[in-house]
KEKEVO-36340 format. One record per residue (C-alpha): residue in three letters; residue number from 1; z, x, y. Coordinates in steps of 0.1 Angstrom, whole numbers, padded with zeros to 4 digits, m for minus. Each point is the difference from the previous one (the first is absolute). Last residue first. Example, Ala and Ser with C-alpha at 12.3 -4.5 7.8 and 13.67 -1.06 7.14 Angstrom:
REM KEKEVO-36340
+-----+-----+-------+-------+-------+
|  aa |   i |    pz |    px |    py |
+-----+-----+-------+-------+-------+
| SER |   2 |  0071 |  0137 | m0011 |
| ALA |   1 |  0007 | m0014 | m0034 |
+-----+-----+-------+-------+-------+
***
This chain:
REM KEKEVO-36340
+-----+-----+-------+-------+-------+
|  aa |   i |    pz |    px |    py |
+-----+-----+-------+-------+-------+
| ALA | 367 | m0221 | m0015 |  0422 |
| PRO | 366 | m0002 |  0037 | m0006 |
| ASP | 365 |  0026 |  0028 | m0010 |
| GLU | 364 |  0018 |  0018 |  0026 |
| ALA | 363 |  0022 | m0022 |  0016 |
| LEU | 362 |  0014 | m0009 | m0029 |
| ALA | 361 |  0021 |  0031 | m0002 |
| ALA | 360 |  0012 | m0003 |  0039 |
| PRO | 359 |  0005 | m0035 | m0008 |
| THR | 358 |  0025 |  0011 | m0029 |
| SER | 357 | m0006 | m0015 | m0034 |
| ARG | 356 | m0014 |  0037 | m0017 |
| ALA | 355 |  0042 |  0004 |  0005 |
| ARG | 354 |  0007 | m0026 | m0011 |
| ILE | 353 | m0029 |  0004 | m0038 |
| LEU | 352 |  0016 |  0039 |  0000 |
| ALA | 351 |  0035 | m0015 | m0003 |
| VAL | 350 | m0010 | m0027 | m0026 |
| THR | 349 | m0014 |  0026 | m0020 |
| ALA | 348 |  0025 |  0026 | m0003 |
| VAL | 347 |  0026 | m0029 | m0004 |
| ALA | 346 | m0026 | m0016 | m0032 |
| LEU | 345 | m0001 |  0032 | m0004 |
| VAL | 344 |  0037 |  0011 | m0012 |
| LEU | 343 |  0005 | m0034 | m0017 |
| CYS | 342 | m0034 |  0008 | m0019 |
| VAL | 341 |  0024 |  0035 | m0012 |
| VAL | 340 |  0034 | m0020 | m0009 |
| LEU | 339 | m0026 | m0024 | m0022 |
| PRO | 338 | m0013 |  0030 | m0014 |
| GLY | 337 |  0032 |  0015 | m0009 |
| LEU | 336 |  0013 | m0034 | m0011 |
| THR | 335 | m0025 | m0003 | m0032 |
| GLY | 334 |  0015 |  0017 | m0021 |
| GLY | 333 | m0003 |  0039 | m0012 |
| GLY | 332 |  0025 |  0011 |  0021 |
| PHE | 331 |  0016 | m0008 |  0033 |
| LEU | 330 | m0003 |  0036 |  0017 |
| ALA | 329 | m0040 |  0004 | m0019 |
| SER | 328 | m0011 | m0030 |  0024 |
| ILE | 327 |  0009 |  0026 |  0029 |
| GLY | 326 | m0012 |  0028 | m0018 |
| TYR | 325 | m0034 | m0015 | m0007 |
| ALA | 324 | m0005 | m0013 |  0037 |
| ALA | 323 |  0009 |  0038 |  0012 |
| ALA | 322 | m0028 |  0011 | m0025 |
| GLY | 321 | m0024 | m0030 |  0012 |
| THR | 320 |  0006 |  0010 |  0036 |
| LEU | 319 | m0006 |  0038 | m0007 |
| GLY | 318 | m0029 | m0009 | m0018 |
| ALA | 317 | m0010 | m0021 |  0031 |
| ALA | 316 |  0001 |  0031 |  0023 |
| PRO | 315 | m0015 |  0028 | m0026 |
| ILE | 314 | m0027 | m0024 |  0000 |
| THR | 313 | m0006 | m0013 |  0032 |
| LEU | 312 |  0008 |  0033 |  0020 |
| ILE | 311 | m0037 |  0011 | m0003 |
| TRP | 310 | m0020 | m0028 |  0007 |
| ALA | 309 |  0030 | m0009 |  0034 |
| VAL | 308 | m0012 |  0036 |  0012 |
| ALA | 307 | m0031 | m0008 | m0006 |
| MET | 306 |  0004 | m0029 |  0019 |
| ASN | 305 |  0019 |  0015 |  0029 |
| GLY | 304 | m0036 |  0026 |  0000 |
| ALA | 303 | m0023 | m0027 |  0003 |
| VAL | 302 |  0022 | m0013 |  0033 |
| GLY | 301 | m0005 |  0033 |  0013 |
| TRP | 300 | m0034 |  0009 | m0006 |
| LYS | 299 | m0012 | m0032 |  0021 |
| VAL | 298 | m0036 |  0004 | m0012 |
| ALA | 297 | m0020 | m0004 |  0026 |
| SER | 296 | m0001 |  0035 |  0009 |
| LEU | 295 | m0019 |  0006 | m0027 |
| ARG | 294 | m0029 | m0020 |  0007 |
| LYS | 293 | m0025 | m0027 | m0020 |
| ALA | 292 |  0011 |  0025 | m0038 |
| ALA | 291 |  0032 | m0003 |  0012 |
| GLY | 290 |  0003 | m0036 | m0001 |
| ALA | 289 | m0012 | m0008 | m0032 |
| GLY | 288 |  0018 |  0024 | m0016 |
| VAL | 287 |  0031 | m0008 |  0017 |
| VAL | 286 | m0008 | m0040 | m0016 |
| GLY | 285 | m0008 |  0008 | m0029 |
| GLY | 284 |  0031 |  0025 | m0002 |
| SER | 283 |  0019 | m0027 |  0011 |
| ILE | 282 | m0017 | m0027 | m0024 |
| VAL | 281 |  0006 |  0025 | m0033 |
| HIS | 280 |  0035 |  0010 |  0007 |
| THR | 279 |  0010 | m0031 |  0005 |
| THR | 278 | m0015 | m0014 | m0035 |
| SER | 277 |  0021 |  0026 | m0013 |
| LEU | 276 | m0013 |  0003 | m0033 |
| PRO | 275 |  0011 | m0010 | m0031 |
| PHE | 274 | m0028 |  0021 | m0023 |
| GLY | 273 | m0013 | m0021 | m0034 |
| VAL | 272 | m0033 |  0011 |  0002 |
| HIS | 271 | m0011 | m0035 |  0009 |
| THR | 270 |  0017 | m0005 |  0026 |
| ALA | 269 | m0003 |  0036 |  0017 |
| ALA | 268 | m0041 | m0012 |  0006 |
| LEU | 267 |  0014 | m0032 |  0017 |
| ILE | 266 |  0017 |  0021 |  0021 |
| VAL | 265 | m0026 |  0021 |  0011 |
| ALA | 264 | m0021 | m0023 |  0005 |
| ALA | 263 |  0025 | m0019 |  0020 |
| GLY | 262 |  0007 |  0020 |  0024 |
| SER | 261 | m0033 |  0014 |  0005 |
| GLY | 260 | m0016 | m0036 |  0011 |
| GLN | 259 |  0036 | m0004 |  0018 |
| ALA | 258 | m0004 |  0030 |  0024 |
| SER | 257 | m0042 | m0009 |  0002 |
| PHE | 256 |  0006 | m0030 |  0012 |
| GLY | 255 |  0028 |  0008 |  0026 |
| GLN | 254 | m0022 |  0027 |  0009 |
| ALA | 253 | m0034 | m0020 |  0006 |
| ALA | 252 |  0030 | m0027 |  0020 |
| ASP | 251 |  0008 |  0023 |  0022 |
| MET | 250 |  0037 |  0022 | m0003 |
| LYS | 249 |  0023 |  0007 |  0030 |
| ILE | 248 |  0018 |  0027 | m0026 |
| ILE | 247 |  0031 |  0003 | m0015 |
| LYS | 246 |  0027 | m0023 |  0021 |
| SER | 245 | m0027 | m0025 | m0003 |
| GLY | 244 | m0006 | m0020 | m0032 |
| MET | 243 |  0019 |  0021 | m0027 |
| THR | 242 |  0031 |  0000 |  0031 |
| ARG | 241 | m0002 | m0034 |  0004 |
| ILE | 240 | m0003 | m0016 | m0032 |
| ILE | 239 |  0027 |  0025 | m0005 |
| ARG | 238 |  0029 | m0021 |  0021 |
| TRP | 237 | m0023 | m0034 | m0010 |
| GLY | 236 |  0006 |  0000 | m0035 |
| GLY | 235 | m0008 | m0037 | m0014 |
| SER | 234 |  0015 | m0028 | m0014 |
| TYR | 233 | m0035 | m0007 | m0022 |
| THR | 232 |  0000 |  0032 | m0013 |
| GLY | 231 |  0032 | m0004 | m0017 |
| LEU | 230 | m0007 | m0033 | m0007 |
| ALA | 229 | m0027 |  0018 | m0020 |
| ILE | 228 |  0016 |  0030 | m0008 |
| ALA | 227 |  0026 | m0029 | m0026 |
| SER | 226 | m0025 | m0020 | m0012 |
| ALA | 225 | m0023 |  0028 | m0014 |
| SER | 224 |  0040 |  0012 | m0020 |
| ALA | 223 |  0007 | m0034 | m0011 |
| VAL | 222 | m0032 | m0002 | m0011 |
| VAL | 221 | m0007 |  0032 | m0021 |
| VAL | 220 |  0037 | m0005 | m0013 |
| TRP | 219 | m0012 | m0034 | m0015 |
| PHE | 218 | m0028 |  0017 | m0018 |
| PRO | 217 |  0020 |  0027 | m0018 |
| VAL | 216 | m0007 |  0039 |  0010 |
| ASP | 215 | m0002 |  0013 | m0033 |
| PRO | 214 |  0028 |  0024 | m0013 |
| HIS | 213 | m0016 |  0018 | m0033 |
| ALA | 212 |  0027 |  0028 | m0009 |
| ALA | 211 |  0029 | m0013 |  0018 |
| SER | 210 | m0002 | m0036 | m0015 |
| LEU | 209 |  0008 | m0029 |  0024 |
| SER | 208 |  0030 | m0019 |  0000 |
| GLY | 207 |  0024 |  0023 | m0005 |
| HIS | 206 |  0015 |  0000 |  0033 |
| ALA | 205 | m0010 |  0036 |  0009 |
| VAL | 204 | m0036 | m0011 | m0012 |
| LEU | 203 |  0002 | m0029 |  0025 |
| ALA | 202 |  0015 |  0022 |  0025 |
| LEU | 201 | m0032 |  0022 | m0001 |
| THR | 200 | m0023 | m0028 | m0001 |
| ILE | 199 |  0014 | m0007 |  0030 |
| VAL | 198 | m0006 |  0026 |  0015 |
| GLY | 197 | m0032 |  0007 | m0011 |
| MET | 196 | m0009 | m0041 |  0020 |
| THR | 195 |  0009 |  0012 |  0025 |
| LYS | 194 | m0024 |  0033 |  0005 |
| GLN | 193 | m0026 | m0020 | m0013 |
| ALA | 192 |  0000 | m0023 |  0040 |
| ASP | 191 | m0001 |  0031 |  0013 |
| ASN | 190 | m0037 |  0010 | m0012 |
| THR | 189 | m0023 | m0033 | m0017 |
| GLY | 188 |  0019 | m0018 |  0037 |
| HIS | 187 | m0010 |  0033 |  0019 |
| ALA | 186 | m0031 | m0002 | m0010 |
| LEU | 185 | m0010 | m0035 |  0007 |
| ALA | 184 |  0013 |  0001 |  0033 |
| LEU | 183 | m0024 |  0029 |  0006 |
| LEU | 182 | m0026 | m0014 | m0010 |
| SER | 181 |  0009 | m0030 |  0027 |
| GLY | 180 |  0001 |  0031 |  0027 |
| SER | 179 | m0037 |  0009 | m0010 |
| ALA | 178 | m0012 | m0037 |  0003 |
| ILE | 177 |  0016 | m0012 |  0030 |
| GLN | 176 | m0008 |  0036 |  0012 |
| GLY | 175 | m0039 | m0006 | m0001 |
| LEU | 174 |  0005 | m0028 |  0023 |
| ARG | 173 |  0019 |  0017 |  0017 |
| PHE | 172 | m0033 |  0029 |  0001 |
| GLY | 171 | m0022 | m0025 |  0006 |
| ARG | 170 |  0017 | m0011 |  0031 |
| THR | 169 |  0009 |  0036 |  0013 |
| VAL | 168 | m0044 |  0004 | m0005 |
| PRO | 167 | m0008 | m0026 |  0018 |
| GLY | 166 |  0018 |  0007 |  0033 |
| PRO | 165 | m0011 |  0037 | m0003 |
| ARG | 164 | m0034 |  0000 |  0006 |
| LEU | 163 | m0013 |  0025 | m0026 |
| ARG | 162 | m0010 |  0031 |  0003 |
| GLY | 161 |  0033 |  0020 | m0019 |
| VAL | 160 | m0006 | m0026 | m0031 |
| ILE | 159 | m0007 |  0022 | m0024 |
| ARG | 158 |  0014 |  0032 |  0013 |
| TYR | 157 |  0028 | m0021 |  0004 |
| VAL | 156 |  0006 | m0012 | m0031 |
| LEU | 155 | m0013 |  0033 | m0021 |
| LEU | 154 |  0034 |  0016 |  0021 |
| ILE | 153 |  0024 | m0030 | m0004 |
| SER | 152 | m0010 |  0005 | m0040 |
| LEU | 151 |  0008 |  0038 |  0000 |
| GLY | 150 |  0036 | m0005 |  0014 |
| ALA | 149 |  0009 | m0026 | m0020 |
| VAL | 148 | m0010 |  0021 | m0029 |
| VAL | 147 |  0015 |  0026 |  0012 |
| PHE | 146 |  0034 | m0018 |  0009 |
| ALA | 145 | m0001 | m0021 | m0031 |
| LEU | 144 | m0005 |  0030 | m0025 |
| VAL | 143 |  0032 |  0019 |  0025 |
| PRO | 142 |  0018 | m0032 | m0006 |
| ALA | 141 | m0004 | m0001 | m0034 |
| VAL | 140 |  0003 |  0039 | m0012 |
| LEU | 139 |  0036 |  0006 |  0012 |
| ALA | 138 |  0020 | m0030 | m0020 |
| PRO | 137 | m0028 | m0001 | m0032 |
| LEU | 136 |  0014 |  0035 | m0001 |
| VAL | 135 |  0035 | m0010 |  0000 |
| VAL | 134 |  0001 | m0036 | m0015 |
| LYS | 133 | m0026 |  0001 | m0034 |
| GLY | 132 |  0004 |  0035 | m0013 |
| LEU | 131 |  0031 |  0014 |  0019 |
| LEU | 130 |  0020 | m0029 | m0012 |
| GLY | 129 | m0018 | m0008 | m0034 |
| ASP | 128 |  0006 |  0043 | m0009 |
| GLY | 127 |  0036 | m0003 |  0014 |
| HIS | 126 |  0008 | m0034 | m0028 |
| ILE | 125 |  0037 | m0001 |  0015 |
| ALA | 124 |  0024 | m0010 | m0029 |
| SER | 123 |  0009 |  0039 | m0005 |
| PRO | 122 |  0006 |  0007 |  0040 |
| GLY | 121 |  0037 | m0022 | m0013 |
| HIS | 120 |  0004 | m0029 | m0012 |
| SER | 119 |  0023 | m0021 |  0025 |
| VAL | 118 | m0002 |  0022 |  0033 |
| LEU | 117 | m0040 |  0011 | m0008 |
| MET | 116 | m0005 | m0038 | m0009 |
| ALA | 115 |  0008 | m0013 |  0036 |
| GLY | 114 | m0018 |  0027 |  0018 |
| VAL | 113 | m0029 | m0009 | m0020 |
| VAL | 112 |  0001 | m0039 |  0002 |
| GLY | 111 |  0008 |  0006 |  0043 |
| GLY | 110 | m0027 |  0025 |  0006 |
| ILE | 109 | m0024 | m0022 | m0029 |
| LEU | 108 |  0001 | m0028 |  0028 |
| ALA | 107 |  0005 |  0021 |  0034 |
| HIS | 106 | m0035 |  0014 | m0011 |
| SER | 105 | m0013 | m0035 | m0009 |
| SER | 104 |  0012 | m0019 |  0034 |
| SER | 103 | m0016 |  0031 |  0019 |
| SER | 102 |  0008 |  0008 |  0037 |
| PRO | 101 | m0012 | m0017 |  0028 |
| LEU | 100 |  0022 |  0006 |  0027 |
| GLY |  99 |  0017 | m0033 |  0020 |
| TYR |  98 |  0025 |  0016 |  0004 |
| TRP |  97 |  0021 | m0031 | m0009 |
| TRP |  96 | m0028 |  0000 | m0027 |
| THR |  95 |  0006 |  0034 | m0012 |
| VAL |  94 |  0041 | m0010 | m0001 |
| LEU |  93 | m0014 | m0033 | m0023 |
| ASN |  92 | m0020 |  0019 | m0024 |
| TRP |  91 |  0024 |  0026 | m0011 |
| LEU |  90 |  0029 | m0027 | m0003 |
| ILE |  89 | m0022 | m0012 | m0022 |
| ALA |  88 | m0013 |  0024 | m0019 |
| GLY |  87 |  0036 |  0014 | m0011 |
| ILE |  86 |  0011 | m0036 | m0008 |
| LEU |  85 | m0032 |  0001 | m0025 |
| GLY |  84 |  0011 |  0030 | m0018 |
| ALA |  83 |  0036 | m0010 |  0001 |
| PHE |  82 | m0007 | m0034 | m0021 |
| VAL |  81 | m0023 |  0024 | m0024 |
| VAL |  80 |  0023 |  0023 | m0003 |
| GLN |  79 |  0024 | m0027 | m0010 |
| LEU |  78 | m0025 | m0014 | m0022 |
| THR |  77 |  0002 |  0029 | m0021 |
| ILE |  76 | m0028 |  0023 | m0005 |
| ALA |  75 | m0003 |  0024 | m0030 |
| GLY |  74 | m0027 | m0012 | m0021 |
| SER |  73 | m0019 | m0006 |  0029 |
| ASP |  72 | m0003 |  0034 |  0005 |
| VAL |  71 | m0007 |  0006 |  0037 |
| ILE |  70 | m0030 |  0004 |  0018 |
| GLY |  69 | m0031 | m0011 | m0026 |
| LYS |  68 |  0018 | m0032 | m0019 |
| ALA |  67 |  0004 | m0034 |  0024 |
| ILE |  66 | m0016 |  0023 |  0034 |
| THR |  65 | m0030 |  0014 | m0019 |
| ALA |  64 | m0002 | m0040 | m0014 |
| ALA |  63 |  0002 | m0020 |  0028 |
| VAL |  62 | m0026 |  0024 |  0017 |
| GLU |  61 | m0029 | m0012 | m0029 |
| LEU |  60 |  0012 | m0033 |  0006 |
| SER |  59 | m0031 | m0011 |  0017 |
| LEU |  58 | m0018 | m0034 |  0018 |
| PHE |  57 |  0029 | m0019 | m0006 |
| ALA |  56 |  0020 |  0013 |  0032 |
| GLY |  55 | m0033 |  0002 |  0021 |
| VAL |  54 | m0005 | m0040 |  0002 |
| PHE |  53 |  0041 |  0002 |  0017 |
| ASN |  52 | m0013 |  0023 |  0025 |
| LEU |  51 | m0028 | m0017 |  0007 |
| ILE |  50 |  0021 | m0030 |  0011 |
| ALA |  49 |  0025 |  0022 |  0016 |
| ALA |  48 | m0030 |  0019 |  0022 |
| LEU |  47 | m0019 | m0032 |  0010 |
| ALA |  46 |  0032 | m0013 |  0012 |
| ILE |  45 |  0010 |  0031 |  0021 |
| ALA |  44 | m0038 |  0006 |  0016 |
| ALA |  43 |  0004 | m0041 |  0008 |
| ARG |  42 |  0028 |  0004 |  0018 |
| PRO |  41 | m0003 |  0031 |  0020 |
| ALA |  40 | m0035 | m0012 |  0013 |
| MET |  39 | m0029 |  0013 | m0018 |
| ALA |  38 | m0024 |  0031 |  0010 |
| ARG |  37 |  0020 |  0002 |  0036 |
| THR |  36 | m0003 |  0039 | m0008 |
| SER |  35 |  0040 |  0006 | m0006 |
| ILE |  34 | m0005 | m0029 | m0017 |
| SER |  33 | m0017 |  0011 | m0028 |
| THR |  32 |  0013 |  0034 |  0004 |
| ALA |  31 |  0034 | m0009 | m0009 |
| VAL |  30 | m0011 | m0027 | m0028 |
| VAL |  29 |  0004 |  0019 | m0031 |
| ASN |  28 |  0025 |  0032 |  0005 |
| ALA |  27 |  0021 | m0020 |  0026 |
| THR |  26 |  0005 | m0029 | m0032 |
| ASP |  25 |  0016 |  0031 | m0015 |
| HIS |  24 |  0040 | m0006 |  0008 |
| PHE |  23 | m0001 | m0043 |  0004 |
| GLY |  22 | m0018 |  0007 | m0039 |
| ASN |  21 |  0018 |  0027 | m0013 |
| THR |  20 |  0036 | m0020 |  0012 |
| PHE |  19 | m0012 | m0030 | m0018 |
| ASP |  18 | m0009 |  0027 | m0033 |
| PHE |  17 |  0036 |  0010 |  0007 |
| ALA |  16 |  0013 | m0032 |  0001 |
| LEU |  15 | m0015 | m0007 | m0029 |
| ALA |  14 |  0019 |  0028 | m0018 |
| ALA |  13 |  0032 | m0005 |  0010 |
| GLY |  12 | m0009 | m0035 | m0014 |
| ILE |  11 | m0008 |  0020 | m0033 |
| VAL |  10 |  0033 |  0023 |  0002 |
| LEU |   9 |  0023 | m0028 |  0005 |
| VAL |   8 | m0014 | m0023 | m0028 |
| LEU |   7 |  0002 |  0029 | m0025 |
| LEU |   6 |  0027 |  0005 |  0015 |
| LEU |   5 |  0017 | m0037 | m0009 |
| ASP |   4 | m0016 |  0002 | m0038 |
| SER |   3 |  0018 |  0032 | m0007 |
| ALA |   2 |  0033 | m0013 |  0008 |
| MET |   1 | m0006 | m0033 | m0022 |
+-----+-----+-------+-------+-------+
***
């Protein structure tokens, strides 16, 4: 009975993370379309939410990587999964507060790895999987998106350079609806699967699924897709503003190039099961589209702050996950420890929301 209650807590925490992933990463999908006026804010977010939901059903490769490619699924416990989720949720809330488009994916992986290290030690971590399927793609993907977006915008300007600006801008705004839709679909195929993988790990730890063949149940797919879609629809205006205008002041052609290159890289990674950071990818595309036009067009200070957040994400979420596991372990192996951690997280969340609701903070969001 106690293990069943703990499983419910873990699944609830996983879906809560999925929701924060949605509102945290909304900016990745819609910021460029909003900033170039290709779509109205609410329409862009609604379309992204729908396509995030649809995308979650297109592949399960990333979910399989999370479930068995990074940590030893046979050694996983519900307390470890729960602590990892808490680490990821807290990091998402902190970076949302500061308007930094950090990686929800790496926060989740860092949280689980940190909790697993405290619980079982380094032997329970698949170092090859962590390096080959997380760390290396994290380094390569934004650079690849940067290059693809840069080459794309140079080609675009060469083709349309002599045409009248008005029709060109209108054409690329229409193109952004298509490229933004593809990006939203790609985001759903990759990010929703991370929550599916974590819930699958929890079901393995509970004994509901085999550790040797942890197939993702259909109800997990539906629940994860729904949570990320609802989170996406709630929006993340602080990060949207950073992605849409604080890195570069982009035109419609740059927005189209950034979105298209980001979608291509994410879909390729999803096909081979890499739990990629969509934040890193689209940020690389945005910077590449700006730098190819003019290096001074990029606000490198903002880009540098984002890079620092990226570097800190896995270790910071790992430390938080480890701390959450340590606090939970103080109360034994039952449900009391996770309930105490939930209470602490709830207090921290309320404090952030109350601070976010001050008149000065509200004035920063669009009407």
